[in-house]
C-alpha positions in Angstrom: 57.0 -21.2 -15.8 57.6 -19.1 -18.9 60.5 -20.0 -21.3 63.2 -17.7 -22.4 62.0 -18.5 -26.3 58.5 -17.2 -25.2 59.9 -14.0 -23.9 61.8 -13.4 -26.8 58.6 -14.2 -29.2 56.7 -11.6 -26.9 59.4 -9.2 -27.3 59.6 -9.6 -31.1 55.6 -9.0 -31.4 56.0 -5.8 -29.2 59.0 -4.5 -31.1 57.0 -5.1 -34.3 53.8 -3.2 -32.9 55.4 -0.4 -31.3 58.9 0.0 -32.7 62.4 -0.7 -31.3 65.4 -2.7 -32.0 65.1 -6.3 -32.3 67.5 -8.8 -30.5 68.6 -9.6 -27.0 71.7 -7.8 -25.7 72.5 -10.3 -23.0 70.9 -13.6 -23.2 72.3 -14.7 -19.9 70.9 -12.0 -17.9 67.5 -12.5 -19.6 67.6 -16.2 -18.6 68.7 -15.2 -15.1 65.8 -12.7 -14.6 63.3 -15.3 -15.8 64.5 -17.9 -13.4 65.0 -15.8 -10.4 61.5 -16.1 -8.7 62.2 -20.0 -8.9 65.3 -19.8 -6.8 65.7 -21.3 -3.4 67.9 -20.9 -0.5 69.1 -23.9 1.3 66.6 -26.0 -0.7 63.6 -24.2 1.2 60.7 -23.0 -0.8 59.5 -20.3 -0.7 62.6 -18.3 -0.1 62.6 -16.4 3.2 
């Protein structure tokens, strides 16, 4: 599982290389997007 901090570091590297604006607009949305593949429904994995 990738951590939010790792995604932010990768983002910073890409911004430095290709340009753009540093910073995260919505930290909670980023965290939600990263964790979504690991969500379950009714404690079943994988989700159906």
